mmJSON file of the N, C-alpha and C atoms, coordinates in Angstrom:
{"data_MODEL":{"atom_site":{
"group_PDB":["ATOM","ATOM","ATOM","ATOM","ATOM","ATOM","ATOM","ATOM","ATOM","ATOM","ATOM","ATOM","ATOM","ATOM","ATOM","ATOM","ATOM","ATOM","ATOM","ATOM","ATOM","ATOM","ATOM","ATOM","ATOM","ATOM","ATOM","ATOM","ATOM","ATOM","ATOM","ATOM","ATOM","ATOM","ATOM","ATOM","ATOM","ATOM","ATOM","ATOM","ATOM","ATOM","ATOM","ATOM","ATOM","ATOM","ATOM","ATOM","ATOM","ATOM","ATOM","ATOM","ATOM","ATOM","ATOM","ATOM","ATOM","ATOM","ATOM","ATOM","ATOM","ATOM","ATOM","ATOM","ATOM","ATOM","ATOM","ATOM","ATOM","ATOM","ATOM","ATOM","ATOM","ATOM","ATOM","ATOM","ATOM","ATOM","ATOM","ATOM","ATOM","ATOM","ATOM","ATOM","ATOM","ATOM","ATOM","ATOM","ATOM","ATOM","ATOM","ATOM","ATOM","ATOM","ATOM","ATOM","ATOM","ATOM","ATOM","ATOM","ATOM","ATOM","ATOM","ATOM","ATOM","ATOM","ATOM","ATOM","ATOM","ATOM","ATOM","ATOM","ATOM","ATOM","ATOM","ATOM","ATOM","ATOM","ATOM","ATOM","ATOM","ATOM","ATOM","ATOM","ATOM","ATOM","ATOM","ATOM","ATOM","ATOM","ATOM","ATOM","ATOM","ATOM","ATOM","ATOM","ATOM","ATOM","ATOM","ATOM","ATOM","ATOM","ATOM","ATOM","ATOM","ATOM","ATOM","ATOM","ATOM","ATOM","ATOM","ATOM","ATOM","ATOM","ATOM","ATOM","ATOM","ATOM","ATOM","ATOM","ATOM","ATOM","ATOM","ATOM","ATOM","ATOM","ATOM","ATOM","ATOM","ATOM","ATOM","ATOM","ATOM","ATOM","ATOM","ATOM","ATOM","ATOM","ATOM","ATOM","ATOM","ATOM","ATOM","ATOM","ATOM","ATOM","ATOM","ATOM","ATOM","ATOM","ATOM","ATOM","ATOM","ATOM","ATOM","ATOM","ATOM","ATOM","ATOM","ATOM","ATOM","ATOM","ATOM","ATOM","ATOM","ATOM","ATOM","ATOM","ATOM","ATOM","ATOM","ATOM","ATOM","ATOM","ATOM","ATOM","ATOM","ATOM","ATOM","ATOM","ATOM","ATOM","ATOM","ATOM","ATOM"],
"id":[1,2,3,4,5,6,7,8,9,10,11,12,13,14,15,16,17,18,19,20,21,22,23,24,25,26,27,28,29,30,31,32,33,34,35,36,37,38,39,40,41,42,43,44,45,46,47,48,49,50,51,52,53,54,55,56,57,58,59,60,61,62,63,64,65,66,67,68,69,70,71,72,73,74,75,76,77,78,79,80,81,82,83,84,85,86,87,88,89,90,91,92,93,94,95,96,97,98,99,100,101,102,103,104,105,106,107,108,109,110,111,112,113,114,115,116,117,118,119,120,121,122,123,124,125,126,127,128,129,130,131,132,133,134,135,136,137,138,139,140,141,142,143,144,145,146,147,148,149,150,151,152,153,154,155,156,157,158,159,160,161,162,163,164,165,166,167,168,169,170,171,172,173,174,175,176,177,178,179,180,181,182,183,184,185,186,187,188,189,190,191,192,193,194,195,196,197,198,199,200,201,202,203,204,205,206,207,208,209,210,211,212,213,214,215,216,217,218,219,220,221,222,223,224,225],
"type_symbol":["N","C","C","N","C","C","N","C","C","N","C","C","N","C","C","N","C","C","N","C","C","N","C","C","N","C","C","N","C","C","N","C","C","N","C","C","N","C","C","N","C","C","N","C","C","N","C","C","N","C","C","N","C","C","N","C","C","N","C","C","N","C","C","N","C","C","N","C","C","N","C","C","N","C","C","N","C","C","N","C","C","N","C","C","N","C","C","N","C","C","N","C","C","N","C","C","N","C","C","N","C","C","N","C","C","N","C","C","N","C","C","N","C","C","N","C","C","N","C","C","N","C","C","N","C","C","N","C","C","N","C","C","N","C","C","N","C","C","N","C","C","N","C","C","N","C","C","N","C","C","N","C","C","N","C","C","N","C","C","N","C","C","N","C","C","N","C","C","N","C","C","N","C","C","N","C","C","N","C","C","N","C","C","N","C","C","N","C","C","N","C","C","N","C","C","N","C","C","N","C","C","N","C","C","N","C","C","N","C","C","N","C","C","N","C","C","N","C","C","N","C","C","N","C","C"],
"label_atom_id":["N","CA","C","N","CA","C","N","CA","C","N","CA","C","N","CA","C","N","CA","C","N","CA","C","N","CA","C","N","CA","C","N","CA","C","N","CA","C","N","CA","C","N","CA","C","N","CA","C","N","CA","C","N","CA","C","N","CA","C","N","CA","C","N","CA","C","N","CA","C","N","CA","C","N","CA","C","N","CA","C","N","CA","C","N","CA","C","N","CA","C","N","CA","C","N","CA","C","N","CA","C","N","CA","C","N","CA","C","N","CA","C","N","CA","C","N","CA","C","N","CA","C","N","CA","C","N","CA","C","N","CA","C","N","CA","C","N","CA","C","N","CA","C","N","CA","C","N","CA","C","N","CA","C","N","CA","C","N","CA","C","N","CA","C","N","CA","C","N","CA","C","N","CA","C","N","CA","C","N","CA","C","N","CA","C","N","CA","C","N","CA","C","N","CA","C","N","CA","C","N","CA","C","N","CA","C","N","CA","C","N","CA","C","N","CA","C","N","CA","C","N","CA","C","N","CA","C","N","CA","C","N","CA","C","N","CA","C","N","CA","C","N","CA","C","N","CA","C","N","CA","C","N","CA","C","N","CA","C","N","CA","C"],
"label_alt_id":[null,null,null,null,null,null,null,null,null,null,null,null,null,null,null,null,null,null,null,null,null,null,null,null,null,null,null,null,null,null,null,null,null,null,null,null,null,null,null,null,null,null,null,null,null,null,null,null,null,null,null,null,null,null,null,null,null,null,null,null,null,null,null,null,null,null,null,null,null,null,null,null,null,null,null,null,null,null,null,null,null,null,null,null,null,null,null,null,null,null,null,null,null,null,null,null,null,null,null,null,null,null,null,null,null,null,null,null,null,null,null,null,null,null,null,null,null,null,null,null,null,null,null,null,null,null,null,null,null,null,null,null,null,null,null,null,null,null,null,null,null,null,null,null,null,null,null,null,null,null,null,null,null,null,null,null,null,null,null,null,null,null,null,null,null,null,null,null,null,null,null,null,null,null,null,null,null,null,null,null,null,null,null,null,null,null,null,null,null,null,null,null,null,null,null,null,null,null,null,null,null,null,null,null,null,null,null,null,null,null,null,null,null,null,null,null,null,null,null,null,null,null,null,null,null],
"label_comp_id":["MET","MET","MET","VAL","VAL","VAL","ARG","ARG","ARG","GLU","GLU","GLU","ARG","ARG","ARG","LEU","LEU","LEU","SER","SER","SER","GLU","GLU","GLU","ALA","ALA","ALA","LEU","LEU","LEU","ASP","ASP","ASP","ARG","ARG","ARG","ALA","ALA","ALA","GLU","GLU","GLU","GLN","GLN","GLN","GLY","GLY","GLY","GLN","GLN","GLN","PRO","PRO","PRO","VAL","VAL","VAL","PHE","PHE","PHE","ILE","ILE","ILE","GLU","GLU","GLU","ARG","ARG","ARG","ARG","ARG","ARG","GLY","GLY","GLY","VAL","VAL","VAL","THR","THR","THR","TYR","TYR","TYR","GLU","GLU","GLU","LEU","LEU","LEU","ILE","ILE","ILE","ALA","ALA","ALA","ARG","ARG","ARG","LYS","LYS","LYS","PRO","PRO","PRO","ALA","ALA","ALA","THR","THR","THR","ARG","ARG","ARG","ARG","ARG","ARG","LYS","LYS","LYS","LYS","LYS","LYS","ALA","ALA","ALA","VAL","VAL","VAL","ARG","ARG","ARG","GLN","GLN","GLN","VAL","VAL","VAL","GLU","GLU","GLU","VAL","VAL","VAL","LEU","LEU","LEU","ASP","ASP","ASP","PRO","PRO","PRO","SER","SER","SER","LEU","LEU","LEU","MET","MET","MET","LYS","LYS","LYS","PRO","PRO","PRO","ALA","ALA","ALA","GLY","GLY","GLY","TRP","TRP","TRP","THR","THR","THR","TRP","TRP","TRP","ASP","ASP","ASP","TRP","TRP","TRP","LYS","LYS","LYS","GLU","GLU","GLU","GLY","GLY","GLY","GLU","GLU","GLU","LEU","LEU","LEU","LYS","LYS","LYS","PHE","PHE","PHE","ARG","ARG","ARG","THR","THR","THR","ARG","ARG","ARG","ARG","ARG","ARG","SER","SER","SER"],
"label_asym_id":["A","A","A","A","A","A","A","A","A","A","A","A","A","A","A","A","A","A","A","A","A","A","A","A","A","A","A","A","A","A","A","A","A","A","A","A","A","A","A","A","A","A","A","A","A","A","A","A","A","A","A","A","A","A","A","A","A","A","A","A","A","A","A","A","A","A","A","A","A","A","A","A","A","A","A","A","A","A","A","A","A","A","A","A","A","A","A","A","A","A","A","A","A","A","A","A","A","A","A","A","A","A","A","A","A","A","A","A","A","A","A","A","A","A","A","A","A","A","A","A","A","A","A","A","A","A","A","A","A","A","A","A","A","A","A","A","A","A","A","A","A","A","A","A","A","A","A","A","A","A","A","A","A","A","A","A","A","A","A","A","A","A","A","A","A","A","A","A","A","A","A","A","A","A","A","A","A","A","A","A","A","A","A","A","A","A","A","A","A","A","A","A","A","A","A","A","A","A","A","A","A","A","A","A","A","A","A","A","A","A","A","A","A","A","A","A","A","A","A","A","A","A","A","A","A"],
"label_entity_id":["1","1","1","1","1","1","1","1","1","1","1","1","1","1","1","1","1","1","1","1","1","1","1","1","1","1","1","1","1","1","1","1","1","1","1","1","1","1","1","1","1","1","1","1","1","1","1","1","1","1","1","1","1","1","1","1","1","1","1","1","1","1","1","1","1","1","1","1","1","1","1","1","1","1","1","1","1","1","1","1","1","1","1","1","1","1","1","1","1","1","1","1","1","1","1","1","1","1","1","1","1","1","1","1","1","1","1","1","1","1","1","1","1","1","1","1","1","1","1","1","1","1","1","1","1","1","1","1","1","1","1","1","1","1","1","1","1","1","1","1","1","1","1","1","1","1","1","1","1","1","1","1","1","1","1","1","1","1","1","1","1","1","1","1","1","1","1","1","1","1","1","1","1","1","1","1","1","1","1","1","1","1","1","1","1","1","1","1","1","1","1","1","1","1","1","1","1","1","1","1","1","1","1","1","1","1","1","1","1","1","1","1","1","1","1","1","1","1","1","1","1","1","1","1","1"],
"label_seq_id":[1,1,1,2,2,2,3,3,3,4,4,4,5,5,5,6,6,6,7,7,7,8,8,8,9,9,9,10,10,10,11,11,11,12,12,12,13,13,13,14,14,14,15,15,15,16,16,16,17,17,17,18,18,18,19,19,19,20,20,20,21,21,21,22,22,22,23,23,23,24,24,24,25,25,25,26,26,26,27,27,27,28,28,28,29,29,29,30,30,30,31,31,31,32,32,32,33,33,33,34,34,34,35,35,35,36,36,36,37,37,37,38,38,38,39,39,39,40,40,40,41,41,41,42,42,42,43,43,43,44,44,44,45,45,45,46,46,46,47,47,47,48,48,48,49,49,49,50,50,50,51,51,51,52,52,52,53,53,53,54,54,54,55,55,55,56,56,56,57,57,57,58,58,58,59,59,59,60,60,60,61,61,61,62,62,62,63,63,63,64,64,64,65,65,65,66,66,66,67,67,67,68,68,68,69,69,69,70,70,70,71,71,71,72,72,72,73,73,73,74,74,74,75,75,75],
"pdbx_PDB_ins_code":[null,null,null,null,null,null,null,null,null,null,null,null,null,null,null,null,null,null,null,null,null,null,null,null,null,null,null,null,null,null,null,null,null,null,null,null,null,null,null,null,null,null,null,null,null,null,null,null,null,null,null,null,null,null,null,null,null,null,null,null,null,null,null,null,null,null,null,null,null,null,null,null,null,null,null,null,null,null,null,null,null,null,null,null,null,null,null,null,null,null,null,null,null,null,null,null,null,null,null,null,null,null,null,null,null,null,null,null,null,null,null,null,null,null,null,null,null,null,null,null,null,null,null,null,null,null,null,null,null,null,null,null,null,null,null,null,null,null,null,null,null,null,null,null,null,null,null,null,null,null,null,null,null,null,null,null,null,null,null,null,null,null,null,null,null,null,null,null,null,null,null,null,null,null,null,null,null,null,null,null,null,null,null,null,null,null,null,null,null,null,null,null,null,null,null,null,null,null,null,null,null,null,null,null,null,null,null,null,null,null,null,null,null,null,null,null,null,null,null,null,null,null,null,null,null],
"Cartn_x":[4.38,2.996,2.715,3.591,3.386,3.474,4.432,4.613,3.376,2.781,1.574,0.413,0.243,-0.877,-0.689,0.551,0.82,0.552,0.943,0.702,-0.799,-1.583,-3.043,-3.611,-3.132,-3.608,-3.273,-2.076,-1.688,-2.543,-2.837,-3.705,-5.097,-5.633,-6.965,-6.97,-5.953,-5.87,-5.762,-5.011,-4.857,-6.182,-7.024,-8.335,-9.365,-8.966,-9.865,-10.646,-10.375,-11.064,-10.406,-11.21,-10.621,-9.784,-8.619,-7.738,-7.37,-7.695,-7.377,-6.49,-5.469,-4.571,-4.564,-4.87,-4.882,-3.684,-2.965,-1.781,-1.706,-1.689,-1.587,-2.604,-3.818,-4.89,-4.917,-3.988,-3.95,-4.398,-5.336,-5.828,-5.169,-4.598,-3.941,-4.794,-4.894,-5.632,-4.629,-4.721,-3.817,-4.526,-3.938,-4.539,-3.499,-3.915,-3.022,-3.174,-2.062,-2.07,-1.37,-2.027,-1.444,-0.428,0.652,1.631,1.029,1.471,0.997,1.451,0.559,0.917,1.764,2.736,3.592,2.958,3.121,2.606,3.498,2.879,3.648,4.3,5.476,6.195,5.457,5.36,4.664,5.381,4.592,5.127,5.123,6.242,6.312,5.336,4.636,3.687,4.312,5.319,5.989,7.478,8.11,9.547,10.208,11.1,11.822,13.077,13.142,14.275,15.454,15.167,16.243,16.019,16.612,16.398,16.875,17.767,18.257,17.14,16.124,14.993,14.108,14.106,13.19,13.682,14.983,15.481,15.892,16.957,17.418,16.39,15.715,14.772,13.459,13.223,12.0,10.781,10.971,9.835,9.251,7.979,7.301,6.11,5.464,4.262,3.047,1.948,0.692,-0.394,-1.325,-2.433,-3.7,-4.219,-5.459,-6.351,-7.612,-8.627,-8.218,-7.632,-7.284,-6.041,-5.251,-4.034,-2.86,-1.664,-0.445,-0.011,0.288,0.737,2.076,2.977,4.301,4.191,4.71,4.608,5.826,6.024,7.114,6.619,7.553,7.191,7.106,6.165,6.02,6.904,7.605,8.507,7.753],
"Cartn_y":[13.389,12.974,11.74,10.745,9.512,9.794,10.629,10.956,11.641,12.556,13.254,12.292,11.4,10.441,9.464,9.035,8.128,8.836,10.097,10.876,10.993,11.249,11.321,9.981,8.889,7.556,7.264,7.633,7.417,8.256,9.487,10.344,9.741,9.243,8.625,7.38,6.557,5.344,5.724,6.769,7.211,7.713,8.271,8.762,7.641,6.432,5.291,5.012,5.736,5.508,4.339,3.525,2.394,2.871,2.265,2.611,1.314,1.236,0.07,0.51,-0.268,0.005,-1.24,-1.045,-2.194,-2.087,-3.21,-3.258,-4.635,-4.676,-5.926,-6.977,-6.534,-7.459,-7.865,-7.353,-7.66,-6.42,-6.593,-5.475,-5.514,-4.389,-4.24,-3.314,-3.636,-2.794,-2.137,-0.83,-0.07,0.224,-0.236,-0.067,0.577,1.605,2.261,1.583,1.306,0.729,1.693,2.019,2.921,2.139,2.775,2.074,1.72,0.6,0.181,1.192,1.512,2.468,1.775,2.482,1.92,2.148,1.159,1.301,2.251,3.041,3.94,3.138,3.564,2.895,3.114,2.069,2.157,3.138,3.883,4.845,4.19,4.288,3.7,4.391,3.592,4.13,4.247,3.432,3.424,3.562,4.438,4.614,3.936,3.005,2.307,3.119,3.672,4.51,3.689,2.544,1.699,0.265,-0.123,-1.455,-2.57,-2.265,-3.295,-3.827,-3.047,-3.513,-4.492,-4.379,-5.187,-6.608,-6.813,-8.139,-9.016,-8.683,-9.609,-9.855,-8.831,-8.992,-9.616,-9.638,-10.253,-9.363,-8.063,-7.147,-6.972,-6.694,-6.433,-5.523,-5.14,-4.31,-5.159,-4.804,-5.504,-4.46,-4.752,-3.837,-4.413,-3.725,-4.174,-2.977,-3.141,-2.12,-0.736,-0.68,0.6,1.259,0.519,1.087,0.143,0.716,-0.088,-0.344,-1.588,-1.932,-2.65,-2.319,-2.896,-4.166,-5.308,-6.563,-7.424,-8.441,-9.4,-10.478,-11.03,-12.143,-13.424,-14.245,-15.554,-16.547,-17.358,-18.363,-19.57],
"Cartn_z":[-26.388,-26.515,-25.66,-25.752,-24.982,-23.49,-23.099,-21.685,-21.123,-21.876,-21.436,-21.267,-22.226,-22.157,-21.014,-20.79,-19.673,-18.348,-18.262,-17.061,-16.779,-17.825,-17.682,-17.216,-17.787,-17.408,-15.949,-15.526,-14.128,-13.181,-13.569,-12.754,-12.605,-13.695,-13.646,-12.753,-12.888,-12.06,-10.586,-10.293,-8.902,-8.329,-9.171,-8.747,-8.646,-9.006,-8.908,-10.174,-11.237,-12.511,-13.235,-13.946,-14.673,-15.865,-16.029,-17.146,-17.856,-19.153,-19.956,-21.118,-21.391,-22.51,-23.38,-24.647,-25.562,-26.497,-26.607,-27.471,-28.116,-29.438,-30.199,-29.765,-29.525,-29.172,-27.702,-26.916,-25.481,-24.72,-23.779,-22.97,-21.599,-21.222,-19.918,-19.057,-17.784,-16.856,-15.916,-15.784,-14.934,-13.618,-12.511,-11.188,-10.274,-9.537,-8.577,-7.216,-6.581,-5.231,-4.3,-3.225,-2.23,-1.401,-0.978,-0.15,1.208,1.746,3.061,4.1,5.019,6.068,7.119,7.611,8.651,10.012,10.862,12.218,12.994,13.826,14.668,15.788,16.149,17.216,18.537,19.332,20.611,21.539,22.259,23.221,24.595,25.282,26.619,27.56,28.323,29.29,30.677,30.922,32.226,31.981,32.709,32.597,33.798,33.522,34.583,34.891,36.092,36.464,36.966,37.578,38.095,37.612,36.463,35.91,36.832,37.752,38.661,39.559,39.793,40.606,39.846,38.54,37.753,37.517,37.303,36.918,38.093,38.833,39.865,40.975,41.407,42.518,42.063,40.743,40.234,40.342,40.32,40.371,38.974,38.926,37.654,37.898,36.825,36.911,36.604,37.206,36.972,36.743,35.874,35.592,36.196,37.211,37.85,38.124,37.82,38.107,37.619,36.439,35.837,36.409,37.206,37.787,37.59,37.488,37.461,38.89,39.191,40.54,40.457,41.348,41.443,42.281,41.781,42.528,42.248,43.082,42.852,41.916,41.17,40.276,41.072,40.689,41.351,40.642,41.358,40.767,40.304],
"occupancy":[1.0,1.0,1.0,1.0,1.0,1.0,1.0,1.0,1.0,1.0,1.0,1.0,1.0,1.0,1.0,1.0,1.0,1.0,1.0,1.0,1.0,1.0,1.0,1.0,1.0,1.0,1.0,1.0,1.0,1.0,1.0,1.0,1.0,1.0,1.0,1.0,1.0,1.0,1.0,1.0,1.0,1.0,1.0,1.0,1.0,1.0,1.0,1.0,1.0,1.0,1.0,1.0,1.0,1.0,1.0,1.0,1.0,1.0,1.0,1.0,1.0,1.0,1.0,1.0,1.0,1.0,1.0,1.0,1.0,1.0,1.0,1.0,1.0,1.0,1.0,1.0,1.0,1.0,1.0,1.0,1.0,1.0,1.0,1.0,1.0,1.0,1.0,1.0,1.0,1.0,1.0,1.0,1.0,1.0,1.0,1.0,1.0,1.0,1.0,1.0,1.0,1.0,1.0,1.0,1.0,1.0,1.0,1.0,1.0,1.0,1.0,1.0,1.0,1.0,1.0,1.0,1.0,1.0,1.0,1.0,1.0,1.0,1.0,1.0,1.0,1.0,1.0,1.0,1.0,1.0,1.0,1.0,1.0,1.0,1.0,1.0,1.0,1.0,1.0,1.0,1.0,1.0,1.0,1.0,1.0,1.0,1.0,1.0,1.0,1.0,1.0,1.0,1.0,1.0,1.0,1.0,1.0,1.0,1.0,1.0,1.0,1.0,1.0,1.0,1.0,1.0,1.0,1.0,1.0,1.0,1.0,1.0,1.0,1.0,1.0,1.0,1.0,1.0,1.0,1.0,1.0,1.0,1.0,1.0,1.0,1.0,1.0,1.0,1.0,1.0,1.0,1.0,1.0,1.0,1.0,1.0,1.0,1.0,1.0,1.0,1.0,1.0,1.0,1.0,1.0,1.0,1.0,1.0,1.0,1.0,1.0,1.0,1.0,1.0,1.0,1.0,1.0,1.0,1.0,1.0,1.0,1.0,1.0,1.0,1.0],
"B_iso_or_equiv":[0.0,0.0,0.0,0.0,0.0,0.0,0.0,0.0,0.0,0.0,0.0,0.0,0.0,0.0,0.0,0.0,0.0,0.0,0.0,0.0,0.0,0.0,0.0,0.0,0.0,0.0,0.0,0.0,0.0,0.0,0.0,0.0,0.0,0.0,0.0,0.0,0.0,0.0,0.0,0.0,0.0,0.0,0.0,0.0,0.0,0.0,0.0,0.0,0.0,0.0,0.0,0.0,0.0,0.0,0.0,0.0,0.0,0.0,0.0,0.0,0.0,0.0,0.0,0.0,0.0,0.0,0.0,0.0,0.0,0.0,0.0,0.0,0.0,0.0,0.0,0.0,0.0,0.0,0.0,0.0,0.0,0.0,0.0,0.0,0.0,0.0,0.0,0.0,0.0,0.0,0.0,0.0,0.0,0.0,0.0,0.0,0.0,0.0,0.0,0.0,0.0,0.0,0.0,0.0,0.0,0.0,0.0,0.0,0.0,0.0,0.0,0.0,0.0,0.0,0.0,0.0,0.0,0.0,0.0,0.0,0.0,0.0,0.0,0.0,0.0,0.0,0.0,0.0,0.0,0.0,0.0,0.0,0.0,0.0,0.0,0.0,0.0,0.0,0.0,0.0,0.0,0.0,0.0,0.0,0.0,0.0,0.0,0.0,0.0,0.0,0.0,0.0,0.0,0.0,0.0,0.0,0.0,0.0,0.0,0.0,0.0,0.0,0.0,0.0,0.0,0.0,0.0,0.0,0.0,0.0,0.0,0.0,0.0,0.0,0.0,0.0,0.0,0.0,0.0,0.0,0.0,0.0,0.0,0.0,0.0,0.0,0.0,0.0,0.0,0.0,0.0,0.0,0.0,0.0,0.0,0.0,0.0,0.0,0.0,0.0,0.0,0.0,0.0,0.0,0.0,0.0,0.0,0.0,0.0,0.0,0.0,0.0,0.0,0.0,0.0,0.0,0.0,0.0,0.0,0.0,0.0,0.0,0.0,0.0,0.0],
"pdbx_formal_charge":[null,null,null,null,null,null,null,null,null,null,null,null,null,null,null,null,null,null,null,null,null,null,null,null,null,null,null,null,null,null,null,null,null,null,null,null,null,null,null,null,null,null,null,null,null,null,null,null,null,null,null,null,null,null,null,null,null,null,null,null,null,null,null,null,null,null,null,null,null,null,null,null,null,null,null,null,null,null,null,null,null,null,null,null,null,null,null,null,null,null,null,null,null,null,null,null,null,null,null,null,null,null,null,null,null,null,null,null,null,null,null,null,null,null,null,null,null,null,null,null,null,null,null,null,null,null,null,null,null,null,null,null,null,null,null,null,null,null,null,null,null,null,null,null,null,null,null,null,null,null,null,null,null,null,null,null,null,null,null,null,null,null,null,null,null,null,null,null,null,null,null,null,null,null,null,null,null,null,null,null,null,null,null,null,null,null,null,null,null,null,null,null,null,null,null,null,null,null,null,null,null,null,null,null,null,null,null,null,null,null,null,null,null,null,null,null,null,null,null,null,null,null,null,null,null],
"auth_seq_id":[1,1,1,2,2,2,3,3,3,4,4,4,5,5,5,6,6,6,7,7,7,8,8,8,9,9,9,10,10,10,11,11,11,12,12,12,13,13,13,14,14,14,15,15,15,16,16,16,17,17,17,18,18,18,19,19,19,20,20,20,21,21,21,22,22,22,23,23,23,24,24,24,25,25,25,26,26,26,27,27,27,28,28,28,29,29,29,30,30,30,31,31,31,32,32,32,33,33,33,34,34,34,35,35,35,36,36,36,37,37,37,38,38,38,39,39,39,40,40,40,41,41,41,42,42,42,43,43,43,44,44,44,45,45,45,46,46,46,47,47,47,48,48,48,49,49,49,50,50,50,51,51,51,52,52,52,53,53,53,54,54,54,55,55,55,56,56,56,57,57,57,58,58,58,59,59,59,60,60,60,61,61,61,62,62,62,63,63,63,64,64,64,65,65,65,66,66,66,67,67,67,68,68,68,69,69,69,70,70,70,71,71,71,72,72,72,73,73,73,74,74,74,75,75,75],
"auth_comp_id":["MET","MET","MET","VAL","VAL","VAL","ARG","ARG","ARG","GLU","GLU","GLU","ARG","ARG","ARG","LEU","LEU","LEU","SER","SER","SER","GLU","GLU","GLU","ALA","ALA","ALA","LEU","LEU","LEU","ASP","ASP","ASP","ARG","ARG","ARG","ALA","ALA","ALA","GLU","GLU","GLU","GLN","GLN","GLN","GLY","GLY","GLY","GLN","GLN","GLN","PRO","PRO","PRO","VAL","VAL","VAL","PHE","PHE","PHE","ILE","ILE","ILE","GLU","GLU","GLU","ARG","ARG","ARG","ARG","ARG","ARG","GLY","GLY","GLY","VAL","VAL","VAL","THR","THR","THR","TYR","TYR","TYR","GLU","GLU","GLU","LEU","LEU","LEU","ILE","ILE","ILE","ALA","ALA","ALA","ARG","ARG","ARG","LYS","LYS","LYS","PRO","PRO","PRO","ALA","ALA","ALA","THR","THR","THR","ARG","ARG","ARG","ARG","ARG","ARG","LYS","LYS","LYS","LYS","LYS","LYS","ALA","ALA","ALA","VAL","VAL","VAL","ARG","ARG","ARG","GLN","GLN","GLN","VAL","VAL","VAL","GLU","GLU","GLU","VAL","VAL","VAL","LEU","LEU","LEU","ASP","ASP","ASP","PRO","PRO","PRO","SER","SER","SER","LEU","LEU","LEU","MET","MET","MET","LYS","LYS","LYS","PRO","PRO","PRO","ALA","ALA","ALA","GLY","GLY","GLY","TRP","TRP","TRP","THR","THR","THR","TRP","TRP","TRP","ASP","ASP","ASP","TRP","TRP","TRP","LYS","LYS","LYS","GLU","GLU","GLU","GLY","GLY","GLY","GLU","GLU","GLU","LEU","LEU","LEU","LYS","LYS","LYS","PHE","PHE","PHE","ARG","ARG","ARG","THR","THR","THR","ARG","ARG","ARG","ARG","ARG","ARG","SER","SER","SER"],
"auth_asym_id":["A","A","A","A","A","A","A","A","A","A","A","A","A","A","A","A","A","A","A","A","A","A","A","A","A","A","A","A","A","A","A","A","A","A","A","A","A","A","A","A","A","A","A","A","A","A","A","A","A","A","A","A","A","A","A","A","A","A","A","A","A","A","A","A","A","A","A","A","A","A","A","A","A","A","A","A","A","A","A","A","A","A","A","A","A","A","A","A","A","A","A","A","A","A","A","A","A","A","A","A","A","A","A","A","A","A","A","A","A","A","A","A","A","A","A","A","A","A","A","A","A","A","A","A","A","A","A","A","A","A","A","A","A","A","A","A","A","A","A","A","A","A","A","A","A","A","A","A","A","A","A","A","A","A","A","A","A","A","A","A","A","A","A","A","A","A","A","A","A","A","A","A","A","A","A","A","A","A","A","A","A","A","A","A","A","A","A","A","A","A","A","A","A","A","A","A","A","A","A","A","A","A","A","A","A","A","A","A","A","A","A","A","A","A","A","A","A","A","A","A","A","A","A","A","A"],
"auth_atom_id":["N","CA","C","N","CA","C","N","CA","C","N","CA","C","N","CA","C","N","CA","C","N","CA","C","N","CA","C","N","CA","C","N","CA","C","N","CA","C","N","CA","C","N","CA","C","N","CA","C","N","CA","C","N","CA","C","N","CA","C","N","CA","C","N","CA","C","N","CA","C","N","CA","C","N","CA","C","N","CA","C","N","CA","C","N","CA","C","N","CA","C","N","CA","C","N","CA","C","N","CA","C","N","CA","C","N","CA","C","N","CA","C","N","CA","C","N","CA","C","N","CA","C","N","CA","C","N","CA","C","N","CA","C","N","CA","C","N","CA","C","N","CA","C","N","CA","C","N","CA","C","N","CA","C","N","CA","C","N","CA","C","N","CA","C","N","CA","C","N","CA","C","N","CA","C","N","CA","C","N","CA","C","N","CA","C","N","CA","C","N","CA","C","N","CA","C","N","CA","C","N","CA","C","N","CA","C","N","CA","C","N","CA","C","N","CA","C","N","CA","C","N","CA","C","N","CA","C","N","CA","C","N","CA","C","N","CA","C","N","CA","C","N","CA","C","N","CA","C","N","CA","C","N","CA","C","N","CA","C","N","CA","C"],
"pdbx_PDB_model_num":[1,1,1,1,1,1,1,1,1,1,1,1,1,1,1,1,1,1,1,1,1,1,1,1,1,1,1,1,1,1,1,1,1,1,1,1,1,1,1,1,1,1,1,1,1,1,1,1,1,1,1,1,1,1,1,1,1,1,1,1,1,1,1,1,1,1,1,1,1,1,1,1,1,1,1,1,1,1,1,1,1,1,1,1,1,1,1,1,1,1,1,1,1,1,1,1,1,1,1,1,1,1,1,1,1,1,1,1,1,1,1,1,1,1,1,1,1,1,1,1,1,1,1,1,1,1,1,1,1,1,1,1,1,1,1,1,1,1,1,1,1,1,1,1,1,1,1,1,1,1,1,1,1,1,1,1,1,1,1,1,1,1,1,1,1,1,1,1,1,1,1,1,1,1,1,1,1,1,1,1,1,1,1,1,1,1,1,1,1,1,1,1,1,1,1,1,1,1,1,1,1,1,1,1,1,1,1,1,1,1,1,1,1,1,1,1,1,1,1,1,1,1,1,1,1]
}}}
């Protein structure tokens, strides 16, 4: 009996309906909280085929006028 009533109360709270439980003069409010959504992992937009070009030589990518441009880094 208790399990059924608790299940009904949880269903109502999940639907956004107010649920109050009174016990020994104390009123409890049952509220459902949805789990926080996880952010999706970023998808790479550019694939670096030769990482050796990017680090020692100081090359990098730049975004200008809606295009990616390959350039040297300024010291």
